Structure formats: structure tokens, C-alpha cells
C-alpha positions in Angstrom: 3.9 -1.5 25.7 5.5 -0.5 29.0 3.7 -0.7 32.3 3.6 3.1 32.5 2.1 3.3 29.0 -0.6 0.7 29.9 -1.5 2.7 33.1 -1.7 5.9 31.1 -3.9 4.2 28.5 -6.2 2.8 31.2 -6.6 6.3 32.6 -7.2 7.8 29.2 -9.9 5.3 28.4 -11.8 6.5 31.4 -12.0 10.0 29.9 -15.2 11.1 28.1 -15.3 10.7 24.3 -14.7 14.4 23.8 -11.7 14.4 26.1 -10.2 11.3 24.4 -10.7 13.0 21.0 -8.9 16.1 22.3 -6.1 14.0 23.7 -5.7 12.0 20.5 -5.6 15.3 18.4 -2.8 16.6 20.7 -0.8 13.4 20.5 -1.0 13.3 16.7 -0.1 17.0 16.5 3.0 16.2 18.6 4.1 13.7 16.1 3.6 16.0 13.1 6.5 18.2 14.3 9.1 15.5 14.0 10.2 16.6 10.5 11.2 20.2 9.7 8.5 21.7 7.5 11.0 22.6 4.7 11.9 18.9 4.4 8.2 18.0 4.0 7.6 20.7 1.5 10.7 19.6 -0.5 9.5 16.0 -0.5 6.1 17.1 -1.8 7.7 19.3 -4.5 9.8 16.3 -5.6 6.7 14.1 -5.7 4.7 16.7 -7.7 7.6 16.9 -10.2 7.8 13.1 -10.5 4.0 12.9 -11.1 4.1 15.6 -13.8 7.0 13.8 -15.6 5.0 10.6 -15.6 1.9 12.3 -17.1 1.1 11.3 -20.7 2.1 13.8 -23.3 -0.4 16.5 -24.3 -3.2 15.0 -26.4 -2.6 11.5 -25.1 -5.7 9.5 -24.4 -6.6 9.3 -20.7 -9.3 7.1 -19.2 -12.6 8.7 -18.5 -13.6 9.3 -14.9 -16.4 6.8 -15.4 -13.9 4.1 -16.4 -11.6 4.9 -13.5 -14.5 4.7 -11.0 -15.8 1.5 -12.6 -12.4 -0.1 -12.3 -12.1 1.1 -8.7 -15.5 -0.3 -7.8 -14.5 -3.7 -9.3 -11.2 -3.7 -7.5 -12.9 -2.9 -4.2 -15.6 -5.6 -4.7 -12.9 -8.2 -5.4 -11.0 -7.2 -2.2 -14.1 -7.5 -0.1 -14.8 -10.9 -1.5 -11.3 -12.1 -0.8 -11.6 -11.2 2.9 
């Protein structure tokens, strides 16, 4: 981090929580504009098509929501124990 960035950070940290939140929102919004929107939409369309192709054929057995959430809870519990 450059000296100028450190100084800016120190000044920003002296702002009120509301002012800091507004500043963060503006900074994040400034990053969102780096890619043209049509490229983002195209990437999402490609991702949706890929996911649809990977879906099981009609009538194929899918796990129940209860099973999925149970496996997720188990996975999360194991990760917490590993930390």
C-alpha cells in the first residue's frame, strides 16, 4: 500500500460509520464498471447454458432439498471443526 493510500485510509477511518459505508459503496460501484455490461451478460448467458446442459435428463432422480441441506450442514460442521 502506498503512503498516499495509507493516509487516505487513515482519514477514511475517522469518518462516521454511515460515511464510511457510503464511501465503500461508492468505491465498490466504481469497480463494477470495469467490464462492459454486454460482456457480463454474455458470460452469464454462457454459464446458464452450461448449467442447463449439465442438468440431468427429464425424469432423472434428483436429491431432495432435505438431503442437500443435510449434506451442507455436515460439510459446514466438518469445516468448522477443521479450523
